[in-house]
Each structure stands twice: as structure tokens, then as C-alpha cells.
TORSERO-435556 format. One line per 3 residues: number of its first residue (from 1); their letters; for each residue y, x, z of C-alpha. Coordinates in nm, 4 decimals, padded with zeros to 6 digits, always signed. Example, Ala and Ser with C-alpha at 12.3 -4.5 7.8 and 13.67 -1.06 7.14 Angstrom:
# residues 2
1	AS	-00.4500/+01.2300/+00.7800  -00.1060/+01.3670/+00.7140
This chain:
# residues 252
1	XXX	+09.3308/+04.0392/+13.5216  +09.4904/+03.7763/+13.7414  +09.2014/+03.5284/+13.7170
4	XXX	+08.9504/+03.7979/+13.8248  +09.1707/+03.9003/+14.1193  +09.1974/+03.5416/+14.2408
7	XXX	+08.8193/+03.4953/+14.2181  +08.7581/+03.8140/+14.4192  +09.0037/+03.7049/+14.6893
10	XXX	+08.8599/+03.3541/+14.7206  +08.5058/+03.4908/+14.7257  +08.5922/+03.6637/+15.0498
13	XXX	+08.7230/+03.3396/+15.1968  +08.4154/+03.1418/+15.0835  +08.1771/+03.4006/+15.2226
16	XXX	+08.3502/+03.3824/+15.5595  +08.3080/+03.0080/+15.6148  +08.1700/+02.9237/+15.9563
19	XXX	+07.8660/+02.7067/+16.0216  +07.9582/+02.3383/+16.0210  +07.8740/+02.0951/+16.2985
22	XXX	+07.5679/+01.8697/+16.2471  +07.6211/+01.5440/+16.0678  +07.6230/+01.2189/+16.2638
25	XXX	+07.3754/+00.9483/+16.1652  +07.5141/+00.7706/+15.8601  +07.3975/+00.4404/+15.7123
28	XXX	+07.5528/+00.2444/+15.4271  +07.4931/-00.1055/+15.2969  +07.4661/-00.2020/+14.9299
31	XXX	+07.8102/-00.2906/+14.8012  +07.9942/-00.0554/+15.0385  +08.3097/+00.0875/+14.8799
34	XXX	+08.3214/+00.4596/+14.8053  +08.6480/+00.6254/+14.6993  +08.6330/+00.8810/+14.4135
37	XXX	+08.8862/+01.1425/+14.3073  +08.8462/+01.4376/+14.0722  +09.1139/+01.7084/+14.0594
40	XXX	+09.0429/+01.9232/+13.7560  +09.1676/+02.0594/+13.4307  +09.0013/+01.9673/+13.1058
43	XXX	+08.9379/+02.3144/+12.9646  +08.6526/+02.5654/+13.0202  +08.6479/+02.9214/+13.1511
46	XXX	+08.4362/+03.2145/+13.0359  +08.3691/+03.4740/+13.3050  +08.1736/+03.7871/+13.2049
49	XXX	+08.0224/+04.0650/+13.4162  +07.9034/+04.3687/+13.2180  +07.7216/+04.6909/+13.2887
52	XXX	+08.0415/+04.8403/+13.4368  +08.3634/+04.6907/+13.5701  +08.5359/+04.8009/+13.2495
55	XXX	+08.3305/+04.5430/+13.0590  +08.4292/+04.2541/+13.2874  +08.6715/+03.9848/+13.1808
58	XXX	+08.7699/+03.6255/+13.2456  +08.9344/+03.3869/+13.0052  +09.0334/+03.0187/+13.0025
61	XXX	+09.0021/+02.8468/+12.6659  +09.2280/+02.5690/+12.5347  +08.9415/+02.3409/+12.4350
64	XXX	+09.0010/+01.9884/+12.5627  +08.6671/+01.8828/+12.7162  +08.8125/+01.5787/+12.8976
67	XXX	+08.6350/+01.7193/+13.2040  +08.8307/+01.5331/+13.4709  +08.7516/+01.1911/+13.3287
70	XXX	+08.3895/+01.2792/+13.2460  +08.3198/+01.4247/+13.5901  +08.4786/+01.1191/+13.7495
73	XXX	+08.2646/+00.8849/+13.5377  +07.9526/+01.0805/+13.6308  +08.0276/+01.0479/+14.0048
76	XXX	+08.1072/+00.6773/+13.9698  +07.7821/+00.6171/+13.7815  +07.5768/+00.7802/+14.0614
79	XXX	+07.7580/+00.5598/+14.3171  +07.6926/+00.2474/+14.1124  +07.3271/+00.3348/+14.0553
82	XXX	+07.2807/+00.3520/+14.4334  +07.4138/-00.0004/+14.4740  +07.7538/+00.1075/+14.6038
85	XXX	+08.0982/+00.0281/+14.4632  +08.3135/+00.3099/+14.3270  +08.6899/+00.2913/+14.3847
88	XXX	+08.9238/+00.5136/+14.1780  +09.1571/+00.6618/+14.4392  +09.4090/+00.7813/+14.1835
91	XXX	+09.4563/+00.4186/+14.0690  +09.5220/+00.3316/+14.4353  +09.8138/+00.5766/+14.4323
94	XXX	+09.6423/+00.8537/+14.6298  +09.6542/+01.2247/+14.5433  +09.4323/+01.5234/+14.6160
97	XXX	+09.7020/+01.6785/+14.8356  +09.7049/+01.3705/+15.0569  +09.3278/+01.3682/+15.0881
100	XXX	+09.2540/+01.7416/+15.1233  +09.1433/+01.8544/+15.4701  +09.1111/+01.4923/+15.5716
103	XXX	+08.8239/+01.5592/+15.8125  +08.7659/+01.9008/+15.9713  +08.5047/+02.0682/+16.1935
106	XXX	+08.6213/+02.1197/+16.5530  +08.3725/+02.3086/+16.7647  +08.0483/+02.1111/+16.7622
109	XXX	+08.1985/+01.7923/+16.6204  +08.4032/+01.6520/+16.3317  +08.7572/+01.5202/+16.3712
112	XXX	+09.0096/+01.3506/+16.1488  +09.3057/+01.5809/+16.0812  +09.5944/+01.4769/+16.3136
115	XXX	+09.8472/+01.4640/+16.0273  +09.6178/+01.2422/+15.8192  +09.5794/+00.9564/+16.0682
118	XXX	+09.7892/+00.7113/+15.8645  +09.6011/+00.7856/+15.5428  +09.2686/+00.7357/+15.7191
121	XXX	+09.3883/+00.4051/+15.8556  +09.4793/+00.2964/+15.5030  +09.1456/+00.4084/+15.3633
124	XXX	+08.9559/+00.2177/+15.6310  +09.1754/-00.0887/+15.6829  +09.3424/-00.1576/+15.3507
127	XXX	+09.0934/-00.0179/+15.0988  +08.7894/-00.0895/+15.3238  +08.6210/+00.2379/+15.2243
130	XXX	+08.3002/+00.3735/+15.3773  +08.3357/+00.7237/+15.2343  +08.5126/+00.9410/+14.9767
133	XXX	+08.3570/+01.1663/+14.7118  +08.6070/+01.4267/+14.5979  +08.5543/+01.7111/+14.3488
136	XXX	+08.8194/+01.9788/+14.2840  +08.8079/+02.2528/+14.0257  +08.7752/+02.5767/+14.2198
139	XXX	+08.6245/+02.9270/+14.2065  +08.2497/+02.9106/+14.2695  +07.9447/+03.1293/+14.3229
142	XXX	+07.7561/+03.1685/+13.9936  +07.4737/+03.4037/+14.0931  +07.3430/+03.6490/+14.3506
145	XXX	+07.2020/+03.9763/+14.2352  +06.9655/+04.1783/+14.4520  +06.8013/+04.4921/+14.3180
148	XXX	+06.6896/+04.7103/+14.6051  +07.0311/+04.7569/+14.7664  +07.2932/+04.5185/+14.9035
151	XXX	+07.3113/+04.1898/+14.7115  +07.6108/+04.1200/+14.4919  +07.7666/+03.7733/+14.4672
154	XXX	+07.9180/+03.6841/+14.1331  +08.2000/+03.4277/+14.1244  +08.3690/+03.2413/+13.8414
157	XXX	+08.7242/+03.1146/+13.8250  +08.6452/+02.7602/+13.7158  +08.3933/+02.5403/+13.5353
160	XXX	+08.2517/+02.6876/+13.2174  +08.0374/+02.9782/+13.0975  +07.9228/+03.2754/+13.3084
163	XXX	+07.7643/+03.5604/+13.1183  +07.5949/+03.8703/+13.2602  +07.5125/+04.1725/+13.0458
166	XXX	+07.3264/+04.4867/+13.1481  +07.2182/+04.7650/+12.9149  +07.2442/+04.5463/+12.6068
169	XXX	+07.0707/+04.2390/+12.7496  +07.2723/+03.9216/+12.8179  +07.2041/+03.6058/+13.0207
172	XXX	+07.4154/+03.2937/+13.0104  +07.4814/+03.0274/+13.2722  +07.6768/+02.7036/+13.2883
175	XXX	+07.8720/+02.6667/+13.6114  +08.0027/+02.3351/+13.7495  +08.2723/+02.5117/+13.9523
178	XXX	+08.3946/+02.2362/+14.1815  +08.4635/+02.2299/+14.5548  +08.3200/+01.9082/+14.6967
181	XXX	+08.4129/+01.6848/+14.9897  +08.2015/+01.3918/+15.0994  +08.4252/+01.2430/+15.3646
184	XXX	+08.2477/+00.9827/+15.5755  +08.5053/+00.7666/+15.7518  +08.3004/+00.6056/+16.0304
187	XXX	+08.1799/+00.8153/+16.2027  +08.3977/+01.0887/+16.0573  +08.2317/+01.3887/+15.8902
190	XXX	+08.2365/+01.5946/+15.5699  +07.8772/+01.5899/+15.4465  +07.9509/+01.8417/+15.1696
193	XXX	+08.0254/+02.1111/+15.4266  +07.7011/+02.0643/+15.6203  +07.3339/+02.1066/+15.5281
196	XXX	+07.1442/+01.9903/+15.3374  +07.4191/+01.9142/+15.0843  +07.6096/+02.2387/+15.1469
199	XXX	+07.3072/+02.4484/+15.0518  +07.2466/+02.2436/+14.7386  +07.6083/+02.2879/+14.6263
202	XXX	+07.6313/+02.6611/+14.7078  +07.5381/+02.7899/+14.3603  +07.6366/+02.5176/+14.1105
205	XXX	+07.4950/+02.7052/+13.8111  +07.2056/+02.6725/+13.5672  +07.0689/+02.9296/+13.3245
208	XXX	+07.1130/+02.8372/+12.9617  +06.7822/+02.9217/+12.8003  +06.8125/+02.9606/+12.4232
211	XXX	+07.1924/+02.9954/+12.4344  +07.2995/+03.1791/+12.1197  +07.4982/+03.4973/+12.1583
214	XXX	+07.8539/+03.4181/+12.0376  +07.9585/+03.5717/+11.7110  +08.2714/+03.7038/+11.8856
217	XXX	+08.1882/+03.7589/+12.2489  +08.5492/+03.7410/+12.3682  +08.6335/+03.4449/+12.1444
220	XXX	+08.3652/+03.1803/+12.1929  +08.4100/+02.8906/+11.9538  +08.4155/+02.5280/+12.0723
223	XXX	+08.0850/+02.4639/+11.8915  +07.9238/+02.7617/+12.0615  +08.0540/+02.6305/+12.3971
226	XXX	+07.8993/+02.2829/+12.3459  +07.5778/+02.3399/+12.5466  +07.7872/+02.4558/+12.8432
229	XXX	+07.9768/+02.1249/+12.8642  +07.6542/+01.9256/+12.8572  +07.5009/+02.1421/+13.1289
232	XXX	+07.8102/+02.1113/+13.3528  +07.7889/+01.7322/+13.3397  +07.4156/+01.7426/+13.4219
235	XXX	+07.4885/+01.9678/+13.7226  +07.7589/+01.7233/+13.8296  +07.5120/+01.4371/+13.7966
238	XXX	+07.2628/+01.6151/+14.0217  +07.5313/+01.6948/+14.2804  +07.6562/+01.3339/+14.2749
241	XXX	+07.3077/+01.1928/+14.3279  +07.2493/+01.4245/+14.6257  +07.5893/+01.3325/+14.7715
244	XXX	+07.5042/+00.9608/+14.7504  +07.1686/+01.0204/+14.9213  +07.3544/+01.1499/+15.2298
247	XXX	+07.5141/+00.8030/+15.2669  +07.1625/+00.6523/+15.3307  +07.2080/+00.3241/+15.1497
250	XXX	+06.9927/+00.0503/+15.3093  +06.7641/-00.1080/+15.0547  +06.7102/-00.4884/+15.0426
């Protein structure tokens, strides 16, 4: 299946990421402006790993969960609760393509991408932003399985349900499959790609205790999916709160 092949390919790329430079000291003041952008679809995925590869499958469902808007609101709420001001970058005419790879690791330091100099000037000078919080729907690590031999990493194609069955027993997980950037503009850095935030974001999944086995395993109804949506937004809330902590907001 094409989705499964893409996940496998990107898993190799993710696993090969190099260690990021250390973060510079960052301090923010209450009221500082933080740009927010979410690049995501609105529908969930179901990725399943069975006892053998012949049982594996991945499917995207047409259910409209309004995920992009809900994830954006969740991030903006975390920013506001910290005493900062959230700015919707899409309303400012900016796109994910313009903002991707804005700040990159170079050796032992962080540098603004040379072809993004004008955008960074606009973000700093015109929009007066301190940092950007960006979340993009992307394949993500759902679990790591170790049972005496080499560990296996299990990836999903996008936000939704991950199920794992072995010899008739099934476990279910919600996965908030988003790639994060926390671009700090002065001094420049991407806090999402360095510890401690990187470690926290590495496995954006939570086990769904009490999740009922779907009546039709390959055709999960929207009602059966409901606990997954709620869990994804809770995971996003936790990630947003941790991202805001990195900004070190000075308290009055």
C-alpha cells in the first residue's frame, strides 16, 4: 500500500537525523507575539500492525474532524495561558512552504536559512514576532517494540489510530502525528529539534485504555473513532505547553 511505503521511507529519514546544536539562552516577556501555523488535513488515519506483515494495513478515513482548526486553537490557547500573544500566520498571508526550514543547524550553531532572510526580516520587523510555533501533519513514531532482539520502530502515516495485534490480542493508541518547529527568532534556533523538547515530541502517542474493539476492524465508524480525536487534542495540548515553556516567559 502506498501509505505504508511512504511511512517506511520516511522512518529511515527520521531515524537518521543528526544531533542538533544546543539551544541558546531564551527569555520572553509577557505579551510577546508568537506566530502560529498548522498545516494539516482534517481527517484521521488508521494504521495497523498485525502478527505478520500480511495483516498490516493503513487507511485514511473521510471523517471531517476539523483537526487543523482545533490543533491551531489548542496551540493558541497554550500561548495565551502563558501570557503571550498568539498571531495567526495564515491570516498574515504566510504559508507553510515559506516558513519551512526557516532556521537550520549548522555545525555547532543555528543559522537562518540564506533564502529566508527576507521572510525573517518581515517576521521580526513588521510582525514583531519573538518566535513561531508550527505543526505539520507528518508520519510519526507510534511505538518501539523490544522483545529480546533488535527493537522495532512502528510509524504511522498521519494523526489518528494506531493498533497493534499479536496472537489475538490488540492494543490501541492515539497518535498526534505532527512535525513541530519552534522557531526562535532572536537568537535564532529551532527548539523543537533540540532537547528537551525533541525527546518529548519523539513518540507523540498515548495508549487508549478501554478502547472498544471496532465491530469491523477495517471500517472503524466515526463514533468508534471519537476517543482518538479527544486524545490527539490532549497530546497536542501537552506538546504546546512544553513548547511554550522553552520560551521562558518572565513572570511579573
